[in-house]
C-alpha positions, 0 to 999 in steps of 0.5 A, spaced: 318 553 097 317 547 100 311 548 105 308 551 100 309 546 094 309 540 098 305 540 104 299 539 101 302 532 098 306 530 104 300 531 109 295 527 104 299 521 104 303 522 110 310 523 106 309 524 098 305 523 092 309 518 087 307 523 082 310 529 085 317 528 084 319 535 087 316 533 093 319 526 093 326 529 092 325 534 098 322 529 103 327 523 102 333 526 100 337 532 104 335 539 101 341 542 097 342 548 102 347 554 100 354 554 103 353 560 107 347 556 111 344 563 112 337 560 115 335 568 118 329 569 113 326 562 115 319 561 118 319 556 123 316 551 118 321 551 113 327 551 119 324 545 121 324 541 114 330 543 113 333 542 119 336 549 122 335 547 129 338 554 131 333 558 127 327 553 130 330 554 137 330 562 136 323 562 134 320 557 139 324 561 145 321 568 142 314 565 143 312 560 138 307 555 140 310 548 139 303 545 137 301 551 133 298 548 126 299 551 119 294 552 114 294 545 112 293 542 119 300 539 120 304 541 127 311 542 127 312 535 130 310 532 123 315 536 119 321 534 123 319 526 123 318 526 116 325 529 115 328 525 120 330 531 124 332 528 130 335 533 135 329 538 132 324 533 135 328 532 141 327 539 143 320 540 141 318 534 145 321 537 151 317 543 150 311 539 150 309 537 143 303 533 142 306 526 139 300 523 137 297 530 134 293 528 128 294 532 121 294 532 114 288 529 109 290 522 112 289 524 119 296 521 121 300 522 126 308 524 126 309 517 127 305 515 121 309 520 117 316 517 120 314 510 118 312 512 111 319 514 110 322 508 114 326 513 119 328 508 124 331 513 129 325 518 128 320 512 130 325 510 136 325 517 139 317 518 138 316 511 141 320 513 147 316 519 147 309 515 148 307 515 141 302 510 140 303 505 134 296 502 134 293 509 132 290 508 125 290 514 120 284 515 115 285 509 111 285 505 116 292 503 117 296 503 123 304 504 123 305 496 122 301 496 116 304 502 113 312 499 114 309 492 111 306 496 105 313 500 104 317 494 106 321 497 112 323 490 115 327 494 121 321 498 123 316 492 122 320 488 127 321 494 132 314 495 132 313 488 134 318 488 139 315 494 142 308 490 143 305 491 137 300 484 135 304 481 128 296 480 127 293 487 128 288 488 123 286 495 119 280 497 118 279 492 111 281 486 116 288 486 113 294 484 117 301 486 116 302 480 113 297 480 108 300 487 106 307 484 106 305 479 101 301 484 096 306 489 096 312 487 097 316 482 093 322 481 097 324 475 102 322 480 108 318 482 112 314 476 110 319 472 113 320 476 119 313 476 120 312 469 120 318 468 124 315 473 129 309 469 130 304 472 124 298 467 123 298 466 115 291 463 116 287 469 118 282 472 113 280 479 111 273 481 110 273 478 103 275 471 106 282 472 103 288 470 107 295 472 106 297 466 101 290 469 097 294 476 096 300 473 095 297 469 089 293 475 086 300 479 087 304 473 083 309 474 089 314 467 089 318 469 095 312 470 099 308 464 096 314 460 098 315 462 105 307 462 107 307 454 104 314 452 106 315 456 112 309 458 115 304 452 113 299 456 110 292 453 109 291 451 101 284 449 102 282 456 105 276 459 101 274 466 100 267 469 099 267 467 092 269 460 093 277 461 091 282 456 095 290 458 094 290 450 091 285 452 086 288 458 084 295 455 084 293 449 080 292 452 074 299 456 074 303 449 075 309 450 070 309 458 070 315 462 072 313 465 078 311 458 081 317 455 084 319 447 084 318 447 091 311 450 091 309 445 085 311 439 089 307 442 095 301 443 090 302 435 088 302 433 094 295 436 096 292 433 090 294 427 091 292 426 098 285 427 095 286 421 091 286 413 092 292 411 095 294 407 090 300 402 091 304 407 086 302 413 090 305 409 096 312 408 093 313 415 091 309 419 096 310 415 103 315 419 106 318 413 111 319 409 105 322 414 101 326 415 107 329 408 107 330 408 100 334 414 100 338 410 105 338 404 102 340 406 094 347 408 095 348 401 098 345 398 093 348 402 088 355 401 090 354 393 090 351 393 084 357 397 081 361 392 084 358 386 081 357 389 074 365 390 074 366 382 077 362 379 071 366 376 066 363 381 060 367 385 055 369 392 057 364 395 053 358 391 056 360 393 063 361 400 061 354 400 058 351 397 064 354 402 069 351 407 064 344 404 064 345 403 072 346 411 073 340 413 068 336 408 072 338 411 079 338 418 076 331 418 074 328 414 080 331 419 085 328 424 081 321 421 082 322 418 089 327 424 093 325 431 094 330 436 095 330 435 103 332 427 102 337 429 096 340 434 101 342 427 105 345 423 099 352 425 100 352 423 107 348 416 105 354 415 100 359 416 104 356 411 110 355 406 104 362 407 101 365 405 109 360 400 110 362 396 104 369 398 106 368 394 113 365 388 109 372 387 104 376 388 110 373 383 115 371 378 108 377 379 104 383 382 108 383 380 115 385 373 115 392 375 111 393 381 116 397 380 122 394 381 129 397 388 130 395 390 123 387 388 125 388 392 131 390 398 128 384 398 123 379 397 129 382 402 133 382 407 127 376 405 125 373 407 132 376 413 132 373 415 126 366 413 128 367 418 134 370 424 130 364 422 125 358 422 130 361 428 133 361 432 127 354 429 124 350 429 130 354 435 135 352 442 135 357 446 130 355 452 135 348 454 133 346 461 136 340 460 140 335 465 141 328 465 144 322 470 142 324 475 148 331 475 147 329 476 139 325 482 142 331 485 146 336 484 140 331 488 136 330 494 141 337 494 142 340 494 136 334 499 133 336 504 139 343 504 135 340 506 129 340 504 122 347 501 123 344 496 128 341 492 122 346 492 118 347 484 115 354 484 119 350 485 125 344 483 125 341 476 122 334 478 119 333 470 118 334 468 125 333 475 128 339 474 132 345 479 133 351 476 129 358 474 133 364 475 130 366 470 125 359 467 125 354 466 118 347 464 117 347 457 114 342 457 108 341 449 109 340 448 116 337 455 117 341 457 123 347 462 125 353 458 127 359 461 131 365 461 127 362 458 121 367 454 117 362 451 111 356 446 111 359 440 110 354 435 105 358 429 107 356 430 114 350 433 113 352 439 118 355 445 119 362 446 121 363 451 126 366 452 133 364 446 137 365 441 131 371 444 127 376 440 131 372 433 131 371 435 123 378 435 122 379 428 127 374 425 122 378 427 116 385 425 119 382 418 121 378 417 114 385 418 110 388 413 115 383 408 114 383 409 106 390 408 107 390 402 111 385 398 106 389 400 100 395 396 104 391 391 106 388 390 099 396 389 096 397 384 102 391 380 100 393 380 092 400 378 094 397 372 098 393 370 092 397 365 087 393 367 081 395 374 082 403 373 082 404 380 083 411 379 082 411 377 075 407 383 073 409 387 067 412 394 070 407 397 065 401 401 070 396 399 065 397 391 065 398 392 073 391 395 073 388 389 069 392 384 073 389 386 079 382 387 077 382 380 074 385 377 080 379 379 085 375 385 081 371 386 088 377 388 092 380 392 086 373 396 086 373 398 093 381 399 093 380 404 087 374 408 091 379 408 098 384 411 094 380 416 091 377 418 098 384 418 100 386 423 095 381 428 095 380 428 103 388 429 104 387 435 100 382 437 104 385 436 110 391 440 108 387 445 106 384 446 112 390 445 116 393 451 112 388 455 113 387 454 121 395 455 122 398 459 117 392 464 115 388 464 122 381 463 117 376 459 117 373 457 110 368 462 110 373 468 111 377 465 107 373 466 101 369 472 103 374 476 106 372 482 102 365 482 105 368 483 113 371 490 115 376 488 119 379 483 114 379 490 109 382 494 114 387 489 115 390 488 108 385 482 107 390 478 113 386 475 119 386 479 125 385 473 129 391 470 127 397 469 132 402 465 128 402 458 126 404 454 132 399 459 137 393 458 132 394 450 132 395 450 139 389 454 141 384 451 135 386 444 138 386 447 146 393 444 147 395 445 154 402 441 153 401 438 160 399 444 164 405 448 161 400 452 156 394 456 157 391 457 151 386 463 151 379 461 151 375 466 147 367 464 147 365 466 139 358 465 141 358 471 145 364 475 141 361 482 138 367 486 139 374 485 135 379 487 141 375 483 146 370 478 148 364 482 150 358 478 152 351 481 151 349 486 156 342 489 159 340 495 155 341 501 157 335 505 159 334 513 159 329 515 164 324 517 159 324 510 156 319 504 157 321 499 161 319 491 158 318 485 161 
């Protein structure tokens, strides 16, 4: 039976031995109970293991001592905790069960046993009953160390939210972060521990830091998190004289050493060398930033200059290919991933600046006063909408350490479902409002997330989406104006003589290029921009008005339950006209009052529910 064949193994490990498959299946899975559910022959230990609450109560009421230990020195609360029998645990606590009773070969508490198995509900119940999570078992581990070893991220978060230090050391001097880096190859709980303030530079009794342990385990995800997010010290030496930098240096090029980590290693190695002129060019961050800003401006001009020469077409094409190759390899040397993320917005700015140059130098003298005024007004609106889209807050879900702890506790007390990705962001540690999403580029959760736009280097969300629509519309207007202005310019050039040009398309293009190649080059860019931006604008307006969705919702509607239950249609749509009026907040001179939904704090599908204070039972603890 369970208590005879598996009791010793569970008691010795606080759970199951990996080599005992029968024991593992009995503890980690629901036992297969006969259909009749006849528990009358069960003793109290077996009844507790199988969750036979009626039989347990019968035996306790008959006089069985709730704190009596079995032949393995294990209490009933241990068995209830390891099998996540919540109802029985509540009953035992009410009957005076000792919550911090030590038992089994590892001298572990019921909280240790529940932690090993990752039973969040049992852990919450024991903690609310007064269990001490800092007690160590025979191996010197407290509960936060066990949860880090086994990758129970929700438990790690809950323990820290309840006041356990993220830097608590075990008997060997190891912190939860060290255990996570050594044992768990997933992103969490390493990322979570760093977010909640765990120090990456604490050393154990052998002088190892968390980064030492991550390297020894070849844990790519942990190494990246420690170096990139945690700013771990790569020169920390352990008792054997090994530093993370030396350990990683010989492994550059290995599969488990990521490109970002390799870049950091090279930077560390270069800082110890003399700063030559070449180093200043390739590694100076300020110089690299200015190079990134200036490269698109220079590339646009050089391409136009090459096209404006009198060389034959094949030579022009060859020079353009050479220009691309030079820029490509120069970019690989000069720019890292962070700077490359700024490339699209710099390309946009360079293109628009050269369009302004072309208008004021070439087109303005031939355009009417009204045309120039319209161009200036539309350009002013374009810059207003662009800056709002680029620099404005898209709707970031703000948080603080206190609010994170509050959210974690609240969701933990709702059970494991509270930490589902649809409800909780494990990166930001915030409760996710409806229609929000975590942006991996900005590393923020954004309310009513539409998409991350590289052309404005920002997310598009609830606060800047309407400005983004305005940006697209005014950009199309500007491009069309420039094309019309270019036609006006060509008509006023005697050598162009557009009226005598053959109706053949390619003959017309050739004549325009020969008339003034620079204007033709800028006009071609304006035409290209006007086409794809118009398509994006139409797509955005269609999603907003007809579908009542964001881009993220349209692409991922299968992931959201409220779309699945509505046959894939948006439950937020109110019809094309109403959707547009609410999106643009149109009041129609006071005749219409759109419903204002605060998507930053909307968690319920039916109505806007702001985050309420936690409801505490009389026996629960009070936090500050």
